N, C-alpha and C positions, 0 to 999 in steps of 0.2 A: 223586814226592810233594813238594810245596813244603816248604821248611824252615820251622820255627817262626819267626815274625817276631822274637821276642825274642832269638833266637840270632844274628841278623845284626847286624853292627856298623854298617852304613851307616845314616845318619839317615833316608834315604828309606824304610827298611824298619822303623824302630823306632817303634812307635805312640806312645811317650812323648815323642818329640822330632822326629817328622817334620814337615816344613813344607810339605806339599802343601796349601795353604790352600783352604778351602771358599769363602772370600770373596776374589774376585780383586782387590778394591780395597784390601785390607789390605796396604800396602806396608811395606818397610823392616825386615823381621825375619828375613830369610834371609841369614846372614853366611857368607862363604867363609873357612874356617879352613885353616891350613897342611896339616892332615892330610886335608882333603876332596879328593875327586875332582871337579873342576869340571864334568865331563860327566855327573854323576849327576842334575842338575836342569836345567831349561830356562832358569832365570834365578837370579841372585844379586844381592843388594842391596849398595850402597855399596862396590863393588870398584874400587880404583884401578888404572889401567893400569900394566903393568910398564914398565921402561925400554926394553925391546925393543919393546913396543907403541907407546910414545911416539915412538921413532925411526921406526917404520913410519908412524905418523900424519904426522909432519913430512915424510917423503920423499914421501908421497902429496900433501900440500898443496903442497909445492914443485913437484911436477909440474903441479898445477893452475895455479900462478902462471905457469908457462912457456907455458901455452896458454889465455890469458884469452879472455873474450867479445870479439867484435869491437867497434870503436868504434860502428859502425852499430847493432848490437844493444843495446849499452849505452845509447845514447840512446833507442832505441825502447822498451826496457823501463822506463826511468826516467821517460819523458815522461808516461805515463798508466798508473800501476800499477793503478788501479781497473778499467781495461779488462780486464786479465788475470785479476783476481779475479772479475769478472762472468762471464768465460768459464769459470773454474773451477767456479763455483756453477751455471752452466748445464749443465755436463757431469757434475756430481756432485750428485744429488738428496739429499734428507734421509736416505735409507736408507744413504748412503755413510758417515755420521758416527756415532760412538758418543757416547752421553750421558756427561758427565763426572760420574759418581756419587761421585767421590772428593773433590769440592771442599770440602765441609764438614769432612771429616777433615783436610785440609791447611790450611784457612783457617777456624778456629773462629768468627771474627767473623760468618760467614754463618749460623751457628746462632743467634747472639745477635740478629741483626736480623730473623730470621724467627720468633722465639718469640711466643706469644700475649701480647697486651696490653703490648707494649714501646713502643707509640706509633708515630708516623710515622717511617718509615725509607726511605731512598732508596738503591738500588743502581744504579750505572752500569756496564754491561758494554761495553767497547770492543773491537771486533772480534767481534761477536756471531755471525757466521757463520750457520749454519742453525738456531741456537737450542739447541744441545746443552749450553749452560750455563744459560741463563735458564729453560728449561722444567723441568729437574730442581730448580732452586731453588724455582720456583712449586709444584711437586708436594709439596715438603716444607714449604711455608710455612704457618704458623698465625697470622700477623700480618695482621689485616684492614686495617691501614694501611700495608702495604708497597707501594712503587712501584719497579718495575724498568724502567730504560731499556736497551734493547738496540740499540746503535748500530754501524754498519758503513759503510765508504765504498763498499761494493759494493751497488748498487741491487738486484741479483739476490738477494743474501743477505737483505736486508731483506724482499724479496717472499716468500722461503721462510718466514721467521718469521711474517709477517702471514697467510700462507695456512694455517698450521698449525691443526689443530682446537683445540689448547689455547690459542691466542692469545686473550687476554681483556684488553681495554683498561682494565678496572677496576684491574688490577695491572701491566700490561705495555704499554710503548710501544716499537715498533721504528721507528727513524728512520735515514736516511742522514746520516752525519756523518763527516768526516775529522778525527781527533784532531790531526793535524799541521798543520792549516790555520790560517793567520793572517787569512784574509779571508772565510771561509765562515761565516755566522752559525750559532750553535748552534740545535738544534731548539727551537721555541717551547715554553716551559715548563721548560726545563732551565736553571736560574738559577745565578748565582754563589753559592758556598758553600751549596749545597742538597743535596749528595751525602754520604752517610755512608760508602759503600764503593765503590771503583772496582775492577773486575775486569779484568785484562789477562792473558789466557792465550794464549800463542803469537800475539801480535799486534805487540808492539814490534819483533820481528825482521823484520817486513815493511817497516819504515821505513828510508829511507836515513839514514845517520848525521847528515847535515845537518838532518834533520827531528826529531831527538830533543828538542832544546831547546824547540821550539814545542809539541811534544806534552806534555812535562812541565809547561810553563807553563800550558797549557790545563787539564790535570788539576788542578793546584794551584788554579787559579781556581774550579773547580767544587766542590772538596771543602770541607766544613765544617772549621773548626779541630778537630783531633783525628781527622779522617777518615783512612781507611786505604786504601792501594793493595795489592791482592793480586796478585802478579806470578808468572808462570811462563813460561819460554821456553827456547830452545835454548842449550846451553853449548858452549864451544869444545872441539873434539875429539869431538863427537858423531858417531855412525855416519853420520848424514845429511850431515855435512860431509865426513868422510873419504871417503865413497863418491861425492862429486861427480865428474862426468866432465869431460873436457877441454871447453873452450868455455863453462864455467859461472862461472868466477871473474871477478868484476867489480872488487872492491877487497878489501883484506885482511879476511878473515872474512865477506865479503859476496858472495852468489852469486845467480844466476838459475836457477830450477828449469826442468825440461823443459816445464812448462806455462806458463812466462812469469811466474810469481810470484817475488817476491824473498824472500831469507831471510838474516838475519845471525846469527852465532854469538858469544855474549857470554862475557867473562871476569868473574870475581867482582869484582876491583878496578875494572874498567871500570864495572860497574853501580853500585858504591858511589860512584864519581865522578859518574855521571849523576844519581843520585837525591839525593845529598847536596849537589849543586850545584857541587862542586869542578871538574868537567870544563868547566863553562861560565864559569869566572872569567877565561879568556882572551878574546881578541877573537872575536866571533861567526864571522867569516869563516875562522878558522884551526882550527875544530873538527876538520876531517878530519885535520889533522896529529896531533891527540891520539889518533886512532883507529888509526893505522897499525899500532902494535904493542900494541894493547889499550888503554893509557891513557898519556898523557904523565906524566912524573915528577911526583908530587904537589907537591913543593916548587916546581917550575917553574910548575905551574898556579897555585899560590897567589901567585906573584910577579907574574903578569900582572894588569893592570888592565883590567877589562871595560869596553868601550864599544861602542856600536852604530856601525858605520862607515857605509857608504852604503846600508844596508838600512832598510826601513820597519819600525816596530814596531807593536804592536797595542794599541788602546784596549780594555781588557777590560770596560769598561762597556757599550760599544755593539757590540763585536765587529768594528768597522770599523778598517781600517789607518789609521795616522796618519803624519805626516812624520817623517823621521829626526831623532833628538835624542840628546843626550848622556845616558847612563844612569848611575844609581848601581850599585854592585855588585849582582849579580843577587839578587833577593829570594827566589827559589824554592829552598828547601832543605827536604828531608824528613829526618826522623829514620829511621835504618835500624833498624827493630824486630827484623828477622831477615833474613839473607841467606845462602844456602849452596848447595852443589852437590849435586844428587841424581844419583847414578850407579847404573847397572844393567848387569850383565853378562848378555847374552843368549847362549844356547848353542844351536848347531845340532848335536845329538848325532849325527845321521846322518853329517854331513860333518866332524865334529870341529872346528867353527869357533867362535871367540869374537868377539862383537860388542858393542862398548861404547856404551851410551847415556849422555848427559850433559845434564842440564837444570839451569837456574838457577831458584831459587825464593826469593821474598822478600816481606816486608811492610814498607811504607814509610808513615810517619805524618806528616801535616801538623801541625806544631807550632802 
């Protein structure tokens, strides 16, 4: 006969305190305490890896460094990243992806712009994929004057969004656009300082570090003053990084997946440097040296004087490249409204395994 639930000390059996949530998108409330048995649940929130775990992570990453991707493959995968994302979306149809129902909970500004009678609001999703962000937003929308741009540099991804039954151009436009490009025009109608909210969910990590600067500059140009970037991406030490096999390491924290798509794993200080503009205060050509160990020392970054060397810069009025010129210190600086690490400990209770997930989440405001 089963014991009375109230007589059991474990939280999973105590009706007053058990955390087997009925809402799978209500994150962040199951904390692992010293007296808890970690194998009692399948997941715990905000769990820091132990020193032993960190040493294990570093040994695995060191092994990856010793067996990097070949120079041939490095050039092949970096030359045309859109090609590999097109293959990815060809091989994985819309049923492969889950809708991101947690977005409004994590980014309350999405509730603000989709309320009834708030006036004209514009959301730009960068890296729209198969539409698993834009369509949930539209389903919850009550604003008759909302406009959502769903952009991706994969033509196949854009085709998936456009072919969906819920695609309605009164509210949604899906277009091919590479956020890191300096010479590809923006989609017609997507104007400077026209966007209220930019969504970047697991997309910045697909860019090579040398593309970060142009991407941030393009986003700055499109946002209205006071506009906000909602950001979520992979953090350093995530299970996906630690599990990378030999022949996948391209540069520090930058890998090629088995399907040919690229992924970078970020540190918190590194993201602060990128979005505050500190990372780009040195010469444009030396950005990769800042990335090697996460981020160059902040004081050293601030000592560097920014100038454009032999590169061409972008005329943001026309979208066309212009000749190289001497530049003032970089104008693009966002206020960091919030930035933090979202950690989750996943448990395989059958095999008694601990698996750590690590994501970076932030909100960046154009002053």
